[in-house]
C-alpha positions, 0 to 999 in steps of 0.5 A: 512450515518454517521454510526459508522461502516462506519466512522471507515471503512473510517478511516481505509482506510484513514490510508492505503492512503499513499504510505510509509505506504503501502510499510511498510505493504508490507515489514512487510507482508514478515517478521518482519523488524528492523527499520534500515532495513525499513529505508534502503529499503524506503530511507526516513528520520527517522522522516518520517518513525517514523511518518508513523509507529505511524499512523500504530500503532494507527490503530493497524496494526503494533506492535513494539518489542524491543531487547536492542536498536533494534526496530522491527516491525511486522503486528498485523494480517496476514489479513493485508497481505491478504488485501494487496494481494487482493488490488494488485489483484484488481489494477492489474485487473483495470490496465489491463482493462485500458491497453486494452482500451488504445490499442483499442484507439490506434488501432482506432486512427491508423485506422482513421489516413490519409494514413492508408487505 
């Protein structure tokens, strides 16, 4: 299972495997953002944001543009936003299923507890 395609796909998903990077991509899905806007929204240190943006740049998911001293970032493709939306939909379904299971377990526990009948 060491196919270059599978390896590249695994590396791609590793790139997405950090909460700050996911949030950056979500913000950029809405519109381009200046670095200062990203910092304000994320509440992290500039060095940390710089590090995460570098990972996203290397993966060709974001691209910087500079106007004077202001650096903005944008997604390289609308497909990135689509991928995030699909992932959110999958996660919503998974969590809904877990909540249903939890409700069933709680109902079962209450029905089995002493004095419940």
